[in-house]
ZAVEXTOR-145766 format. One line per 10 residues: their letters; for each residue x, y, z of N, C-alpha, C, O. Coordinates in nm, 3 decimals. Atoms other than C-alpha are relative to their C-alpha. Layout:
ZAVEXTOR-145766
a = X/Y/Z/X/Y/Z/X/Y/Z/X/Y/Z; ... .
end
This chain:
ZAVEXTOR-145766
mpkrlrlatl = 0.114/-0.076/0.093/4.963/1.508/8.587/0.012/0.153/0.038/-0.007/0.186/0.155; 0.043/-0.165/-0.036/4.963/1.923/8.559/-0.107/0.026/0.026/-0.218/0.008/-0.023; 0.116/-0.011/-0.093/4.814/2.044/8.828/-0.062/0.138/-0.089/0.012/0.184/-0.176; 0.056/-0.016/0.070/4.555/2.263/8.694/-0.008/0.194/0.084/-0.047/0.233/0.194; -0.035/-0.098/-0.071/4.650/2.639/8.706/-0.194/0.108/-0.044/-0.283/0.104/-0.129; 0.164/-0.086/0.011/4.332/2.913/8.781/0.027/0.147/-0.002/0.124/0.194/0.058; 0.022/-0.104/0.119/4.272/3.219/8.607/0.044/0.104/0.155/0.124/0.195/0.133; -0.067/-0.076/-0.142/4.350/3.388/8.996/0.138/-0.023/0.015/0.215/0.071/0.000; -0.109/-0.002/-0.035/4.645/3.238/9.078/0.123/0.031/-0.116/0.230/0.073/-0.074; -0.038/-0.126/0.104/4.789/3.376/8.729/0.037/0.098/0.037/0.151/0.131/0.073 .
hrtarrvrrq = 0.001/-0.153/-0.015/4.696/3.704/8.774/0.136/0.052/0.110/0.224/0.137/0.104; -0.064/-0.066/-0.137/4.854/3.719/9.117/0.233/-0.023/-0.037/0.338/0.021/0.010; -0.155/0.037/0.039/5.206/3.585/8.956/0.082/0.050/-0.070/0.204/0.057/-0.074; -0.048/-0.107/0.073/5.192/3.802/8.718/0.022/0.124/0.079/0.135/0.170/0.095; -0.040/-0.145/-0.103/5.174/4.111/8.936/0.092/-0.032/0.090/0.166/0.067/0.093; -0.147/0.008/-0.045/5.456/3.985/9.154/0.090/0.028/-0.107/0.137/0.138/-0.136; -0.173/-0.003/0.104/5.733/3.931/8.898/-0.005/0.116/-0.070/0.103/0.160/-0.107; -0.016/-0.145/0.027/5.595/4.285/8.760/0.094/0.098/0.118/0.201/0.159/0.117; -0.065/-0.086/-0.167/5.653/4.444/9.135/0.158/-0.051/0.016/0.227/0.047/0.044; -0.125/0.019/-0.015/6.026/4.235/9.158/0.028/0.091/-0.112/0.110/0.179/-0.086 .
shtvhrarli = -0.110/-0.070/0.047/6.097/4.395/8.843/-0.020/0.142/0.001/0.068/0.223/-0.026; -0.035/-0.179/-0.053/6.033/4.734/8.919/0.041/0.054/0.066/0.069/0.173/0.047; -0.121/-0.030/-0.097/6.226/4.727/9.235/0.084/0.013/-0.058/0.148/0.117/-0.041; -0.124/0.025/-0.014/6.491/4.594/9.066/0.061/0.080/-0.125/0.181/0.097/-0.144; 0.002/-0.168/0.092/6.451/4.886/8.771/0.029/0.058/0.084/0.149/0.051/0.108; -0.026/-0.093/-0.107/6.437/5.113/9.040/0.141/-0.016/0.066/0.213/0.082/0.047; -0.068/0.001/-0.072/6.709/4.982/9.262/0.133/0.042/-0.137/0.216/0.129/-0.113; -0.064/-0.062/0.092/6.906/5.023/8.920/0.013/0.123/-0.002/0.127/0.166/0.016; -0.011/-0.129/-0.006/6.828/5.363/8.902/0.074/0.074/0.076/0.133/0.177/0.043; 0.003/-0.078/-0.152/6.897/5.462/9.235/0.208/-0.032/0.001/0.287/0.059/0.024 .
vtlcilgall = -0.104/0.062/0.031/7.234/5.283/9.187/0.127/0.093/-0.098/0.244/0.121/-0.071; -0.062/-0.055/0.152/7.354/5.453/8.844/-0.017/0.100/0.043/0.091/0.159/0.047; 0.024/-0.176/-0.085/7.221/5.799/9.017/0.091/0.000/0.127/0.096/0.113/0.175; -0.063/-0.007/-0.079/7.453/5.710/9.297/0.152/-0.002/-0.063/0.250/0.036/0.002; -0.182/0.073/0.039/7.794/5.590/9.078/-0.038/0.148/-0.064/0.059/0.217/-0.034; -0.028/-0.144/0.080/7.684/5.968/8.857/0.013/0.109/0.111/0.061/0.220/0.091; -0.017/-0.084/-0.105/7.673/6.124/9.174/0.135/0.015/0.094/0.171/0.103/0.172; -0.128/-0.021/-0.088/7.990/6.041/9.314/0.153/0.052/-0.061/0.245/0.120/-0.015; -0.070/-0.060/0.170/8.186/6.079/8.950/-0.057/0.183/0.018/0.039/0.258/0.037; 0.002/-0.151/-0.001/8.065/6.446/8.967/0.046/0.048/0.113/0.107/0.153/0.088 .
aavcvygfaq = -0.102/-0.020/-0.150/8.214/6.484/9.368/0.130/-0.011/-0.050/0.214/0.062/0.003; -0.152/0.007/-0.002/8.530/6.396/9.234/0.008/0.071/-0.152/0.122/0.111/-0.174; -0.041/-0.099/0.114/8.527/6.580/8.907/0.016/0.148/0.033/0.104/0.225/-0.004; -0.058/-0.124/-0.063/8.465/6.881/9.105/0.064/0.011/0.090/0.133/0.112/0.100; -0.174/-0.028/-0.118/8.704/6.842/9.392/0.123/-0.009/-0.058/0.227/0.029/-0.005; -0.109/0.020/0.077/8.922/6.748/9.113/0.094/0.178/-0.073/0.207/0.226/-0.085; 0.001/-0.119/0.129/8.899/7.071/8.890/0.025/0.129/0.134/0.090/0.231/0.108; -0.022/-0.123/-0.092/8.889/7.301/9.250/0.122/-0.014/0.024/0.185/0.087/-0.005; -0.089/0.014/0.024/9.194/7.145/9.312/0.105/0.036/-0.072/0.201/0.094/-0.023; -0.078/-0.039/0.107/9.366/7.187/9.006/0.025/0.203/-0.009/0.126/0.271/-0.022 .
hdrldagvdv = 0.019/-0.106/0.001/9.215/7.533/9.012/0.115/0.068/0.112/0.193/0.157/0.078; -0.114/-0.043/-0.144/9.440/7.601/9.371/0.125/-0.036/-0.047/0.215/0.046/-0.034; -0.140/-0.023/0.079/9.730/7.466/9.185/0.021/0.048/-0.031/0.117/0.102/0.023; -0.071/-0.093/0.135/9.778/7.668/8.892/-0.024/0.098/0.078/0.070/0.173/0.050; -0.019/-0.133/-0.020/9.693/7.969/9.095/0.104/0.041/0.139/0.106/0.158/0.175; 0.002/-0.002/-0.096/9.888/7.897/9.413/0.200/0.035/-0.004/0.268/0.081/0.088; -0.176/-0.050/-0.051/10.304/7.944/9.337/0.080/-0.034/-0.150/0.017/-0.029/-0.256; -0.094/0.029/0.094/10.596/7.853/9.098/0.028/-0.096/-0.035/0.079/-0.152/0.062; -0.045/0.144/-0.015/10.671/7.533/8.974/0.202/-0.048/-0.024/0.277/-0.009/-0.114; -0.162/0.022/-0.027/11.066/7.373/9.093/-0.006/-0.137/-0.105/-0.063/-0.243/-0.080 .
vvgtalmarl = -0.021/0.111/0.073/11.146/7.156/8.812/0.199/-0.039/0.040/0.281/0.052/0.055; -0.085/-0.002/0.014/11.470/6.945/8.848/0.057/-0.095/-0.093/-0.033/-0.177/-0.107; 0.025/0.086/0.123/11.561/6.742/8.590/-0.098/0.013/-0.112/-0.106/0.114/-0.182; 0.098/-0.007/0.070/11.305/6.674/8.395/-0.154/-0.061/0.074/-0.254/-0.110/0.021; 0.108/0.038/-0.081/11.082/6.608/8.715/-0.048/0.112/0.053/0.021/0.194/0.113; 0.056/-0.092/-0.101/10.835/6.822/8.845/0.053/-0.034/0.161/0.076/-0.153/0.183; -0.084/-0.011/-0.125/10.986/6.870/9.214/-0.109/0.021/0.104/-0.159/-0.063/0.178; 0.045/-0.002/-0.076/10.803/7.037/9.383/-0.088/0.186/-0.024/-0.035/0.259/-0.107; 0.056/-0.151/0.068/10.538/7.426/9.366/0.070/0.095/0.153/0.104/0.079/0.270; -0.078/-0.135/-0.100/10.676/7.726/9.546/-0.083/0.056/0.022/-0.129/0.122/-0.070 .
plpaegedvp = 0.125/-0.106/-0.018/10.407/7.894/9.707/0.057/0.147/0.030/0.170/0.161/0.077; -0.026/-0.071/0.004/10.393/8.242/9.699/0.006/0.042/0.122/-0.076/0.018/0.210; 0.039/-0.068/-0.164/10.491/8.439/9.997/-0.064/0.107/0.010/-0.086/0.183/-0.085; 0.092/-0.144/0.019/10.285/8.712/10.143/0.030/0.083/-0.052/0.149/0.098/-0.077; -0.021/-0.092/0.048/10.232/8.992/9.997/0.095/0.172/0.101/0.041/0.254/0.175; -0.070/-0.102/-0.010/10.531/9.258/10.065/0.134/-0.087/0.121/0.231/-0.035/0.176; -0.103/0.024/-0.062/10.715/8.983/10.254/0.155/-0.056/-0.073/0.134/-0.091/-0.189; -0.188/0.042/0.059/11.123/8.878/10.141/0.016/-0.127/0.046/-0.020/-0.137/0.163; 0.004/0.106/-0.018/11.187/8.521/10.145/0.155/-0.032/-0.091/0.147/-0.042/-0.213; -0.123/0.070/0.062/11.572/8.409/10.047/-0.025/-0.079/-0.098/-0.115/-0.163/-0.091 .
vlqaledvav = -0.001/0.171/0.107/11.606/8.170/9.762/0.015/-0.153/0.062/-0.039/-0.259/0.030; -0.081/0.163/-0.024/11.757/7.872/9.906/-0.062/-0.003/0.130/-0.024/-0.104/0.190; 0.094/0.035/-0.157/11.537/7.889/10.248/-0.180/-0.025/-0.082/-0.253/-0.108/-0.028; 0.077/0.014/0.090/11.234/7.915/9.970/-0.035/-0.163/-0.064/-0.142/-0.224/-0.068; 0.012/0.106/0.037/11.342/7.600/9.817/0.002/-0.078/0.119/-0.087/-0.142/0.175; -0.019/0.144/-0.163/11.495/7.398/10.129/-0.180/0.001/0.066/-0.223/-0.109/0.100; 0.136/0.023/-0.029/11.106/7.469/10.237/-0.072/-0.096/-0.043/-0.119/-0.188/0.024; 0.054/0.081/0.080/10.967/7.313/9.965/0.081/-0.194/-0.060/0.050/-0.274/-0.149; -0.058/0.092/0.022/11.227/7.030/10.004/0.094/-0.024/-0.138/0.105/-0.130/-0.198; -0.103/0.002/0.125/11.483/7.124/9.712/0.102/0.034/0.038/0.107/0.156/0.054 .
rptsqqtlvf = -0.138/-0.020/-0.062/11.820/7.121/9.839/0.103/0.036/-0.112/0.204/-0.035/-0.109; -0.135/-0.003/0.088/12.054/7.252/9.543/0.109/-0.031/0.081/0.084/-0.059/0.198; -0.073/0.047/-0.010/12.385/7.174/9.583/0.068/0.177/-0.015/0.017/0.281/-0.058; -0.126/-0.179/-0.057/12.697/7.504/9.677/-0.028/0.036/-0.174/-0.095/0.139/-0.189; -0.050/0.011/0.073/12.768/7.446/9.275/-0.079/-0.025/-0.107/-0.037/-0.019/-0.222; 0.125/0.022/0.127/12.417/7.362/9.081/-0.038/0.109/-0.055/-0.051/0.213/0.010; 0.083/-0.111/0.111/12.280/7.575/8.829/-0.133/0.021/0.050/-0.199/-0.083/0.055; 0.112/-0.035/0.024/11.966/7.756/8.901/-0.043/0.098/-0.049/-0.004/0.211/-0.020; 0.050/-0.031/0.128/11.747/7.846/8.603/-0.128/0.086/0.043/-0.239/0.040/0.017; 0.150/-0.104/0.022/11.484/8.173/8.695/-0.017/0.010/-0.114/0.062/0.034/-0.205 .
lgkdfsleht = 0.067/-0.024/0.174/11.276/8.185/8.407/-0.134/0.137/0.015/-0.164/0.170/0.130; 0.074/-0.074/0.005/11.024/8.439/8.345/-0.092/0.080/-0.089/-0.065/0.192/-0.045; 0.042/-0.080/0.148/10.842/8.610/8.057/0.055/0.047/-0.055/0.066/0.008/-0.171; -0.095/-0.081/0.066/11.061/8.848/7.978/0.138/0.024/0.035/0.199/0.129/0.012; -0.128/0.019/-0.055/11.385/8.722/8.141/0.019/-0.111/0.046/-0.075/-0.161/0.108; -0.057/0.088/-0.019/11.601/8.438/8.191/0.117/0.033/0.095/0.194/0.122/0.060; -0.124/-0.048/-0.077/11.863/8.456/8.481/0.078/-0.123/0.081/0.033/-0.142/0.194; -0.054/0.106/-0.001/12.092/8.150/8.529/0.131/0.037/0.144/0.221/0.116/0.113; -0.100/0.018/-0.102/12.324/8.128/8.879/0.040/-0.131/0.090/-0.043/-0.200/0.148; -0.027/0.097/-0.138/12.496/7.883/9.108/-0.068/0.023/0.089/-0.138/0.124/0.088 .
aeeaqdlrfa = 0.111/0.031/-0.103/12.320/7.758/9.438/0.073/0.188/0.107/0.016/0.285/0.157; -0.096/-0.049/-0.083/12.631/7.954/9.613/-0.047/0.160/-0.060/-0.114/0.199/0.035; 0.049/-0.087/0.051/12.533/8.289/9.421/-0.121/0.082/0.008/-0.131/0.205/0.003; 0.110/-0.007/-0.065/12.195/8.272/9.509/-0.021/0.061/0.129/-0.123/0.125/0.156; 0.025/0.005/-0.117/12.256/8.307/9.843/-0.096/0.196/0.032/-0.171/0.244/0.116; 0.035/-0.138/-0.045/12.176/8.673/9.828/-0.124/0.077/-0.091/-0.179/0.187/-0.083; 0.191/-0.053/0.026/11.850/8.687/9.625/-0.109/-0.056/0.015/-0.133/-0.172/-0.017; 0.143/-0.002/-0.054/11.518/8.715/9.749/-0.093/-0.029/-0.076/-0.110/0.017/-0.189; 0.149/-0.041/0.100/11.181/8.617/9.652/-0.077/0.131/0.085/-0.043/0.164/0.199; 0.104/-0.043/-0.084/10.901/8.851/9.748/-0.138/0.005/-0.117/-0.134/0.023/-0.239 .
gaggslllkd = 0.116/-0.021/0.030/10.532/8.854/9.687/-0.083/0.110/-0.049/-0.139/0.155/0.052; 0.104/-0.118/0.053/10.309/9.147/9.484/-0.064/-0.067/-0.106/-0.026/-0.151/-0.188; 0.092/0.079/0.126/10.025/9.070/9.279/-0.051/-0.111/-0.050/-0.119/-0.128/-0.152; 0.018/0.116/0.037/10.003/8.752/9.290/0.116/-0.061/-0.101/0.121/-0.128/-0.204; -0.175/0.075/0.128/10.359/8.662/9.126/0.092/0.031/0.095/0.082/0.106/0.192; -0.143/0.042/-0.061/10.685/8.586/9.244/0.097/0.057/-0.055/0.163/-0.002/-0.141; -0.122/-0.051/0.057/10.940/8.849/9.181/0.097/-0.033/0.096/0.078/-0.052/0.216; -0.112/0.016/-0.013/11.277/8.794/9.216/0.108/0.119/0.030/0.147/0.178/-0.071; -0.083/-0.123/-0.018/11.515/9.074/9.375/0.141/-0.053/0.043/0.177/-0.163/0.085; -0.146/0.050/-0.046/11.872/9.088/9.439/0.002/0.064/0.141/-0.094/0.111/0.203 .
asgrtlgavt = -0.042/-0.008/-0.140/12.078/9.150/9.769/-0.016/0.193/0.016/-0.004/0.242/0.128; 0.014/-0.132/-0.065/12.019/9.572/9.717/-0.142/0.020/-0.012/-0.194/0.131/0.003; 0.188/-0.029/-0.015/11.616/9.503/9.690/-0.067/0.027/-0.166/-0.184/0.042/-0.200; 0.054/-0.061/0.159/11.614/9.591/9.289/-0.060/-0.113/-0.018/-0.016/-0.219/0.026; 0.095/0.124/0.039/11.341/9.367/9.157/0.050/-0.015/-0.156/0.046/0.065/-0.250; -0.028/0.078/0.158/11.475/9.116/8.855/-0.022/-0.029/-0.069/0.049/-0.060/-0.164; 0.051/0.045/0.111/11.187/9.029/8.695/-0.155/-0.114/0.148/-0.167/-0.117/0.270; 0.091/0.027/-0.048/10.876/8.831/8.788/0.017/-0.134/-0.023/-0.008/-0.140/-0.143; 0.002/0.149/-0.004/10.924/8.404/8.816/-0.083/-0.046/-0.039/-0.191/-0.028/0.017; 0.107/0.092/-0.005/10.743/8.172/8.649/0.059/-0.129/0.046/0.006/-0.180/0.145 .
giylptdets = -0.080/0.107/-0.080/10.977/7.878/8.722/0.101/0.019/-0.006/0.168/0.110/-0.055; -0.155/0.008/-0.024/11.267/7.745/8.824/0.061/-0.139/-0.043/-0.012/-0.236/-0.021; -0.025/0.102/0.019/11.455/7.484/8.715/0.146/-0.039/0.033/0.223/0.057/0.024; -0.110/0.069/-0.064/11.759/7.279/8.841/0.070/-0.068/-0.121/-0.009/-0.162/-0.136; -0.089/0.103/0.105/11.976/7.098/8.557/0.018/-0.122/0.070/0.007/-0.089/0.188; -0.055/0.119/-0.046/12.065/6.766/8.670/0.172/0.000/-0.094/0.287/0.003/-0.049; -0.186/0.013/0.046/12.371/6.750/8.392/-0.021/0.168/-0.053/-0.106/0.227/-0.119; -0.063/-0.125/-0.016/12.544/7.082/8.426/0.037/0.029/-0.123/0.014/0.147/-0.148; 0.007/-0.027/0.184/12.633/7.066/8.012/-0.115/0.028/-0.023/-0.121/0.131/-0.090; 0.033/-0.077/0.117/12.325/7.099/7.913/-0.073/0.166/0.062/-0.150/0.237/-0.003 .
vkpldet = -0.002/-0.160/0.022/12.278/7.438/8.018/0.084/0.108/-0.121/0.206/0.104/-0.138; -0.073/-0.127/0.094/12.397/7.711/7.771/0.024/0.125/0.061/-0.064/0.181/0.126; -0.025/-0.183/-0.077/12.548/8.065/7.895/-0.104/0.028/-0.107/-0.138/-0.025/-0.213; 0.104/-0.043/0.060/12.293/8.267/7.818/0.054/0.112/-0.136/-0.037/0.167/-0.198; -0.056/-0.094/0.143/12.490/8.491/7.514/0.036/-0.081/-0.078/0.076/-0.016/-0.174; 0.067/0.068/0.100/12.476/8.208/7.309/-0.069/-0.024/-0.050/-0.040/-0.069/-0.162; 0.157/0.004/0.049/12.114/8.188/7.245/-0.014/0.081/-0.124/-0.124/0.092/-0.178 .
end
């Protein structure tokens, strides 16, 4: 036989269920806010890292893969090209072609010929200089083809 329910018991049970529902709702809200906070922090860190990466130097591409990001030398400092590449773990062979790309120029040299070239930092850009110290241009990218036949001589363009 069913037990007789009193009105006070029903009221207490309803209040307890309402309180539990409120606690569950509040816990969900707190967990959601924590997840959104962590996501916002991750996006901010990614944005700062991407901003620093874009302003930090010049891309070095070997074949079709981005191999390194060449940092800019200090203002007024000259660094040999091959040493700068060695510092970012790119080691061209003596007969491998190096293609220096800029906004208004493109130069091809073998690694052996590039021994006399130097990088200099000036005004947030990477300058390429020859042995006499004459500026050849501002470098925006360095390309080392893995297939030597894919590089056309500059006069055939």
